[in-house]
C-alpha positions, 0 to 999 in steps of 0.5 A: 499500499502507498500512501501520499499526504499531499500539502504545502507542510503546514500544521493540517498536513503535519497532524494528517501525516501524524494521524495516518501513522497513528491509523496504521501502527493501530492496525498493524498494516504496513504502508509506504507513507509519501510526503507531496508538497509540490503543487504541480504534482498535487494538481495533478491529482485535481486537489485544490484544497489540502491536506489530501490522503491518496491511497494506492494512487486514489484520492480518498479526502480533501481538505480535512485532517481526519483522526486516526480512527477515520483513517482505519476506516478508509484503509478497510475499505481499500485492502 
């Protein structure tokens, strides 16, 4: 599983990254996490509002700081 956090590096983006790591740890799932801060690359996903969560190249959330439990629900749907 490949997870990308799209955002400029703002506080919300960092929080989403940390919440994603916490969610993965809680459910013992291995994933490659990448932080994408390049706006040209972010735009290729059609994202206009950050932070955004991308799992296996599918945009799963835009403009929200998801809690670990919300991220776990999303991961459960895609794995």
